[in-house]
N, C-alpha and C positions, 0 to 999 in steps of 0.2 A: 658483070657488075663489079665495080671497084670497091676495095675495102674502105670502111668509114669508121669514124669515131663519132658517135652521136649521129648528127646529120651532115657532118663535115667530111668530105672525101680526103683520104690520105694522099699526100704527094710522095713520090719516091724520095728516099733520103740519100740515095747513092751520090748524087751530085753534090749535095751539101756536105756529106762526110768527106768526099774527095777534096772539096775546097778546104776543109779543115786540115786534112793531111798535108796538102800543098802549102798552106799558109804556115803551118807549124814547121815544116821543113825549111821554108824560106826564112822564118824568124831564127831558127837554129843555125842557119848559115852565117848570121851576123857575128856571133862570138867565134865561130870556127874560122872565119876569114880574119877577124881581129887578132886571133892568136898567132896568125902567121906574120903579123907586122909589129906586135908589141908584146912585152912581157907583162903588161898590166892586166891582160885578160889571160887567166890560167884556169881553164875548165878541165875537169877530168871526164872520163866516160860517164860516170854516175851523174855528174852535173847535167850532161846532155840528156840522159835518160829521165831524170827528175823534171827538167824543164819541158821535155817532150810530153811527159805524162800530164803535167799541169796545164800546158797550153792545149794539147790535143784533147784531154779530158774535158776541159772547160768548153772548148769548141764543139765537141760531140754532144755535151749536155745541152748547149744552146740549140744545136740543130734538132735534137730529138724533142726537147721540151717546148721549143717554140712552135712545133707542129701541133701541140696540144692546146696552146694558149692562142686564142684568136684576137682578143681585144688589144688594140695598139698600146693602150696605157699599161695593161698587164704585161705585155711583151717587153716594154721598156723597163718595167720594174724587175722582171725576170733577168733581163740583161744586166741591170745594175747590181742585183744580188749575186749573180755569177761572177761579174767583174770584181765586186768587193771581196768575195770569197777567194778568188784567184790572188788578188793583191795582198790580202792578209796572210794567206798561206806562203806566198813568195817572200814577204817581209819576214815572217817567222823563220823560214828556212835560211834566209840570207843573213839575218843579224840577231834572230832570237828575241823579238820584241816582247814576248810574253814570258821569257825565261828569267 
C-alpha cells in the first residue's frame, strides 16, 4: 500500500527535486558564463549561494507544496504566491526597495 494524504496517493518527489536542482544549476550558469565575457556582471561566491538558495528554495517549495494542493486554481495561486515572494525578496536584496 502506498502512502497517502487523505485519499490522494503521494507521488515520489525525487524526480521533481532533481529537476529543481538541475534548473537552478542551469540558471546559475548564466551569470557565471557572463562573467567570463564582460565586467558588467561581477558576482561573488555569496551572490551565487544566495541566488541558489532563493531559486532552489522556491523550486523545492513548489514541488513539495504542489503535492498537497490538487485543485488547478489553487495550484496556480500557490505558484503566483511563490513567484511573488521570490521576486520581492530578489528585488529587496538587489536594490533594497523597502529600505
